PATOR-793670 format. One line per field, with one value per residue: residue in one letter; chain; x negated, y, z of N, C-alpha, C, O in turn. Coordinates in pm, 1 decimal, decimal comma, m for minus. Layout:
<babas>
residu	(a/...)
chaine	(A/...)
n_east	(X/...)
n_north	(Y/...)
n_up	(Z/...)
ca_east	(X/...)
ca_north	(Y/...)
ca_up	(Z/...)
c_east	(X/...)
c_north	(Y/...)
c_up	(Z/...)
o_east	(X/...)
o_north	(Y/...)
o_up	(Z/...)
</babas>
This chain:
<babas>
residu	(m/k/y/t/k/d/h/e/w/l/r/v/e/g/d/l/v/v/v/g/i/t/e/h/a/a/t/q/l/g/d/v/v/f/i/e/l/p/e/i/e/t/v/v/a/e/g/d/e/v/a/v/i/e/s/v/k/a/a/s/d/i/s/a/p/m/d/g/e/i/v/a/v/n/e/k/l/v/d/k/p/g/l/v/n/e/d/p/t/a/a/w/f/f/k/m/r/v/d/d/l/s/v/l/d/e/f/m/d/e/d/e/y/q/d/l/i/g)
chaine	(A/A/A/A/A/A/A/A/A/A/A/A/A/A/A/A/A/A/A/A/A/A/A/A/A/A/A/A/A/A/A/A/A/A/A/A/A/A/A/A/A/A/A/A/A/A/A/A/A/A/A/A/A/A/A/A/A/A/A/A/A/A/A/A/A/A/A/A/A/A/A/A/A/A/A/A/A/A/A/A/A/A/A/A/A/A/A/A/A/A/A/A/A/A/A/A/A/A/A/A/A/A/A/A/A/A/A/A/A/A/A/A/A/A/A/A/A/A)
n_east	(m83,7/m43,7/m89,3/43,7/m51,1/175,1/313,3/432,6/483,0/339,8/401,5/308,4/505,9/509,0/503,3/580,9/601,7/688,9/850,6/857,0/914,6/683,5/656,2/568,4/658,6/935,5/978,8/906,1/1106,1/1337,1/1674,5/1800,3/2046,1/2150,0/2087,3/1972,5/1933,2/1720,9/1819,8/1850,8/1631,4/1519,7/1258,4/965,2/721,4/408,8/447,8/696,7/1010,2/1210,6/1391,1/1604,2/1599,0/1794,9/1793,2/1870,6/1700,2/1577,6/1565,9/1415,7/1207,0/1136,2/864,0/762,8/504,4/337,7/309,6/580,7/861,0/1177,0/1315,0/1477,5/1691,8/1748,4/2045,0/2162,2/2071,9/2219,4/2470,7/2397,5/2198,7/2051,0/1900,6/1644,6/1531,8/1547,7/1382,1/1136,7/951,9/1083,6/1294,5/1304,5/1296,2/1292,2/1205,0/936,5/823,2/504,5/245,1/m15,8/m133,2/m368,1/m393,6/m316,2/m539,3/m629,7/m500,5/m454,4/m569,6/m452,5/m616,3/m728,9/m497,0/m406,9/m610,1/m549,7/m303,7/m377,6)
n_north	(m117,6/227,2/577,6/913,7/1261,2/1388,0/1224,8/997,9/656,2/418,7/142,3/m130,8/m315,5/m561,5/m412,6/m171,2/122,1/156,2/386,6/540,0/693,0/752,0/601,7/790,9/1030,2/985,1/981,0/1242,0/1383,5/1311,3/1203,4/1092,8/1221,6/1259,2/1176,2/1256,7/1112,7/1063,3/1068,1/771,2/682,1/929,5/1128,4/1216,8/1450,1/1458,3/1589,0/1698,6/1775,6/1523,7/1398,0/1452,8/1489,4/1513,7/1589,6/1587,1/1776,8/1911,5/1990,4/1822,6/1780,4/1518,0/1447,5/1356,8/1127,9/1088,9/1104,2/972,8/747,3/734,4/436,8/290,5/331,2/339,8/271,2/204,8/381,5/609,8/556,2/474,4/658,6/649,2/419,7/480,8/568,6/339,0/142,5/252,5/153,8/m45,5/91,4/196,1/462,3/520,6/363,2/370,1/373,9/375,1/488,7/407,1/209,0/233,3/485,1/482,6/440,2/683,3/757,7/756,2/489,4/266,8/313,3/564,3/716,6/692,2/832,2/1085,3/1149,6/1132,9)
n_up	(0,0/m69,6/12,0/16,3/61,5/125,6/287,7/176,9/99,7/m126,0/m321,4/m520,5/m740,4/m952,5/m1262,2/m1166,6/m951,3/m623,5/m412,5/m96,0/229,2/496,3/825,2/1003,6/881,0/887,1/1160,9/1227,6/1095,0/1231,1/1300,1/1001,0/789,6/536,7/199,0/m118,2/m423,3/m715,8/m1066,3/m1255,2/m1520,9/m1546,4/m1652,4/m1496,3/m1370,2/m1198,3/m878,5/m921,5/m775,1/m664,7/m495,9/m210,5/137,3/420,9/757,8/1111,1/1198,2/979,3/623,0/352,6/67,6/m160,8/m353,5/m685,4/m696,1/m906,7/m1266,3/m1453,9/m1507,0/m1358,1/m1266,9/m1102,8/m817,9/m463,9/m375,3/m136,5/52,4/16,4/120,7/374,9/518,2/751,5/746,3/680,1/917,0/1068,1/945,3/785,2/597,3/460,8/353,4/70,1/m174,4/m455,3/m769,4/m994,8/m1332,5/m1453,6/m1672,2/m1629,2/m1388,2/m1252,5/m1155,7/m896,5/m746,2/m670,3/m442,6/m80,0/133,2/394,5/626,5/569,9/561,8/825,5/953,1/854,9/978,2/1232,2)
ca_east	(0,0/m114,9/m18,2/18,4/m63,2/311,7/368,6/505,6/408,2/350,7/376,7/321,8/587,0/496,7/449,5/648,8/556,9/801,0/817,1/936,3/843,1/615,9/716,3/533,2/751,1/1069,9/980,3/902,7/1234,9/1446,5/1782,8/1832,6/2191,9/2189,7/1979,7/2007,7/1834,3/1711,4/1892,1/1772,6/1583,3/1463,1/1113,0/916,1/578,4/354,2/483,4/837,7/1098,8/1300,0/1490,8/1620,2/1634,5/1839,7/1799,3/1922,6/1599,7/1536,9/1580,3/1283,8/1206,5/1040,1/806,8/707,4/360,8/262,9/393,6/644,4/1005,1/1253,5/1385,2/1572,5/1705,1/1803,5/2178,4/2198,5/2037,5/2324,9/2575,2/2340,2/2068,3/1980,4/1809,8/1509,3/1484,2/1539,7/1265,9/1093,3/877,7/1180,7/1392,3/1245,9/1383,2/1303,9/1098,3/889,1/735,2/395,2/166,4/m142,6/m129,5/m496,6/m380,3/m297,5/m670,7/m653,1/m426,9/m516,6/m533,2/m396,0/m710,5/m739,0/m371,4/m406,3/m698,7/m479,4/m199,0/m445,3)
ca_north	(0,0/354,5/687,6/1049,0/1361,4/1429,4/1120,2/897,4/532,5/370,4/m1,8/m183,2/m435,8/m589,1/m295,2/m53,0/178,0/179,4/503,9/565,8/782,3/678,9/604,9/921,1/1129,0/957,6/1023,1/1388,0/1434,4/1279,4/1125,6/1129,7/1222,6/1268,0/1157,9/1271,6/1038,1/1106,2/991,2/669,2/718,9/1063,2/1134,6/1314,8/1479,4/1463,4/1709,3/1734,3/1738,1/1423,4/1354,0/1542,2/1425,7/1605,9/1528,3/1677,5/1880,8/1987,9/1931,0/1804,7/1725,4/1413,5/1478,3/1245,8/1120,1/1078,4/1109,6/845,2/745,2/670,8/322,7/235,3/404,8/257,7/326,0/179,0/498,9/710,2/519,9/459,7/726,5/612,9/307,6/536,9/573,0/202,8/73,5/335,9/78,9/m122,1/183,6/263,5/563,4/498,7/289,8/441,5/309,6/466,7/439,7/349,1/183,6/265,0/615,0/457,3/443,9/819,5/781,5/707,2/357,9/272,4/375,8/707,7/781,3/699,8/943,7/1209,4/1182,2/1140,4)
ca_up	(0,0/m76,5/78,2/m31,7/167,8/157,7/373,8/102,3/75,7/m263,9/m328,1/m656,6/m760,8/m1096,1/m1331,5/m1111,0/m824,8/m533,0/m331,9/24,1/320,6/602,5/958,3/1060,0/824,7/938,4/1300,7/1230,0/1048,7/1321,8/1240,2/862,8/776,4/396,0/101,4/m259,4/m501,3/m856,0/m1167,3/m1325,4/m1654,4/m1544,0/m1669,5/m1400,4/m1366,5/m1062,9/m804,2/m939,8/m664,3/m722,1/m399,7/m95,3/263,6/524,1/890,2/1212,6/1221,1/861,3/490,6/294,8/m66,7/m194,5/m484,1/m763,0/m667,1/m1032,3/m1385,1/m1483,3/m1528,9/m1251,1/m1327,6/m1005,8/m691,9/m355,8/m347,9/3,6/132,8/2,9/216,6/508,3/521,7/874,1/721,1/677,7/1055,1/1121,3/889,5/672,1/496,2/381,8/294,2/m46,5/m234,3/m599,7/m836,0/m1113,5/m1430,0/m1487,2/m1784,7/m1587,1/m1243,6/m1189,4/m1091,2/m753,3/m680,7/m622,1/m319,0/42,6/184,8/531,0/720,4/538,9/602,8/972,4/987,1/822,4/1076,5/1360,7)
c_east	(m88,9/m27,1/m53,8/1,2/73,6/386,4/465,6/418,9/438,1/313,2/399,3/405,5/587,3/432,4/514,0/581,5/681,8/759,2/913,9/862,3/789,1/693,3/687,4/631,1/891,3/1082,3/984,8/1037,2/1344,5/1554,5/1817,9/1983,6/2239,1/2067,6/2037,5/1896,7/1830,4/1798,6/1797,5/1746,7/1534,3/1311,6/1062,1/765,7/534,8/392,1/626,9/917,6/1203,9/1407,9/1493,5/1660,9/1681,5/1849,2/1858,5/1826,3/1575,2/1578,7/1441,7/1297,6/1106,2/994,8/761,0/556,9/274,6/361,7/457,3/792,5/1071,9/1334,4/1484,0/1576,1/1772,4/1937,5/2222,0/2172,9/2143,8/2434,2/2523,8/2202,8/1986,2/1889,1/1665,0/1450,2/1464,1/1414,1/1217,3/1020,5/971,6/1275,5/1329,4/1347,3/1403,9/1185,2/1065,6/811,3/630,1/312,4/43,7/m142,7/m261,8/m494,8/m362,2/m429,3/m700,2/m586,7/m496,1/m476,1/m485,5/m488,1/m721,8/m612,4/m364,3/m498,0/m628,4/m379,8/m252,9/m378,9)
c_north	(124,9/464,8/821,1/1142,3/1414,4/1321,6/1027,7/771,9/486,6/222,8/m48,4/m310,1/m463,9/m471,0/m166,2/m6,5/211,4/290,3/515,6/665,4/701,0/688,7/738,8/1028,3/1109,8/1002,9/1174,6/1448,0/1416,5/1203,3/1178,8/1116,3/1227,2/1248,8/1173,7/1208,1/1088,2/1020,0/888,8/717,9/863,3/1053,5/1248,3/1333,9/1484,2/1595,2/1754,4/1691,2/1643,7/1375,0/1453,2/1458,8/1534,9/1529,3/1628,5/1793,8/1970,2/1917,9/1925,5/1744,2/1611,9/1441,4/1351,0/1240,8/1116,5/1092,5/972,2/860,3/673,6/557,6/256,9/325,8/313,7/318,0/302,9/302,1/607,6/683,4/514,4/525,9/692,7/492,6/355,6/540,0/431,9/130,2/149,3/259,4/m3,8/m30,8/263,3/359,7/538,9/418,0/362,3/347,7/413,6/404,5/362,4/332,3/216,5/402,6/598,7/461,7/581,7/848,1/715,4/562,9/376,1/346,0/526,7/782,2/795,0/812,5/1077,7/1247,5/1182,5/1064,4)
c_up	(0,0/m17,5/14,3/88,1/209,3/235,9/300,7/97,4/m66,1/m265,0/m471,7/m652,6/m910,5/m1164,8/m1283,5/m983,5/m743,1/m436,7/m213,8/110,8/437,0/734,0/1025,0/1010,9/880,2/1083,4/1311,0/1188,5/1153,0/1246,5/1101,8/843,4/630,7/308,0/m38,2/m341,4/m645,2/m946,3/m1230,5/m1468,1/m1661,4/m1559,3/m1581,5/m1415,8/m1220,0/m997,6/m823,4/m816,8/m719,7/m625,5/m283,9/25,2/358,2/654,4/987,1/1237,8/1100,2/733,3/428,8/155,4/m75,8/m336,7/m554,3/m737,1/m792,6/m1147,8/m1407,1/m1506,9/m1411,6/m1314,4/m1231,1/m883,6/m590,0/m311,9/m203,0/90,2/124,2/106,5/359,8/515,3/645,9/857,8/719,2/818,7/1111,6/1073,9/765,4/562,8/407,6/305,5/180,1/m108,2/m384,3/m650,1/m965,2/m1204,9/m1467,2/m1598,5/m1738,8/m1435,1/m1175,4/m1123,4/m940,1/m676,6/m621,3/m488,2/m199,8/72,0/329,9/628,8/696,6/581,0/755,4/1020,9/963,1/931,5/1218,3/1469,1)
o_east	(m195,3/93,4/m164,8/34,5/87,6/508,8/567,0/296,3/546,0/207,2/497,1/380,3/657,9/320,5/504,2/513,4/769,0/647,4/1035,3/758,0/842,2/782,5/772,8/680,6/958,3/1185,4/1058,2/1077,7/1435,4/1528,3/1859,5/2042,2/2356,5/1958,9/2138,4/1780,1/1926,6/1844,8/1680,3/1829,9/1509,8/1245,6/1109,6/694,0/615,1/370,8/674,7/895,0/1278,0/1507,0/1398,0/1745,7/1614,9/1905,1/1892,4/1865,9/1554,3/1621,1/1359,8/1389,2/1004,4/1076,0/725,6/488,8/153,7/483,1/395,2/843,5/1028,7/1413,4/1566,0/1476,4/1844,8/1942,8/2309,1/2242,7/2156,5/2483,8/2596,5/2101,0/1863,9/1807,8/1573,7/1330,7/1374,5/1347,0/1253,1/1027,6/940,4/1331,3/1304,5/1468,3/1516,7/1081,7/1154,5/743,5/662,7/310,5/3,9/m151,4/m267,1/m583,5/m390,1/m430,3/m785,0/m613,3/m583,9/m365,1/m479,4/m442,5/m724,0/m618,5/m320,5/m466,7/m645,0/m372,5/m185,8/m427,2)
o_north	(127,0/447,3/840,5/1106,9/1477,5/1327,0/985,2/780,6/511,4/183,6/m10,2/m400,4/m397,5/m432,3/m63,2/m83,5/285,5/289,7/502,9/717,1/595,4/771,9/793,5/1108,1/1206,6/1057,1/1229,7/1551,7/1499,0/1145,4/1293,6/1013,2/1201,7/1298,3/1112,1/1245,9/1149,3/912,9/917,0/786,3/914,7/978,9/1361,5/1247,6/1510,9/1701,7/1840,2/1583,5/1679,4/1316,5/1527,7/1370,0/1637,2/1419,8/1740,8/1896,9/2090,6/1802,3/2014,7/1666,2/1610,9/1456,9/1251,7/1341,8/1138,4/1092,6/868,9/970,9/565,7/581,3/175,5/389,4/221,2/403,7/373,7/324,9/689,0/775,4/545,4/456,7/706,4/465,1/280,2/516,2/408,9/63,8/113,7/297,7/m28,6/m71,2/383,2/340,9/536,6/406,2/409,7/255,4/525,4/282,7/264,2/430,8/226,5/434,4/691,5/484,4/595,2/951,3/630,7/519,8/488,2/431,3/605,8/895,3/897,8/880,2/1171,9/1363,5/1225,5/1063,4)
o_up	(61,9/0,2/m35,2/201,2/314,1/248,6/356,0/91,5/m119,7/m216,1/m536,0/m572,9/m986,5/m1131,1/m1350,2/m915,8/m788,4/m385,2/m229,3/70,6/471,4/750,5/1094,8/1090,4/916,2/1123,3/1393,1/1241,0/1161,7/1141,1/1086,5/876,3/603,7/338,0/m72,4/m329,8/m691,8/m906,9/m1255,4/m1527,8/m1770,5/m1487,0/m1590,8/m1466,3/m1130,5/m1055,5/m749,2/m761,7/m811,3/m669,1/m262,0/16,0/373,6/660,9/949,7/1292,2/1115,1/734,4/450,9/129,3/m6,6/m427,9/m490,7/m755,1/m786,4/m1127,3/m1382,0/m1524,6/m1370,9/m1405,8/m1273,6/m849,5/m626,7/m223,7/m152,5/188,9/215,6/171,5/454,2/518,1/644,5/946,1/752,7/836,3/1192,8/1153,0/653,2/446,0/291,1/203,5/192,9/m95,6/m433,4/m584,6/m1035,9/m1159,8/m1507,0/m1616,0/m1801,6/m1361,8/m1052,8/m1044,2/m864,2/m555,6/m533,1/m426,5/m216,0/40,8/380,3/705,1/790,8/629,2/807,0/1118,8/1040,6/972,3/1312,1/1582,4)
</babas>
């Protein structure tokens, strides 16, 4: 698993990249009450805002970690946004198809992410 500085986790499944938020991010947000997911087949560029999370503390955007196409979204989160608080690693937001999976090498591994959040 890889991590972004924006507290997203990235996991490869076949030729797709699965994106969610880390436990640290979920804890910082508090109880998540609403999630807006991207449209499937949306082509995104790195840094594009693709999803919105609203919690009792704040609203936050989730950015595309890399260029690609959204090919699946986790509809369960729309009905039960609290799943993010229960198990952030299982509560993925969207899956992307990217041209080159080697771009993942640019992201942090577990140890580097733990150093970031201290």
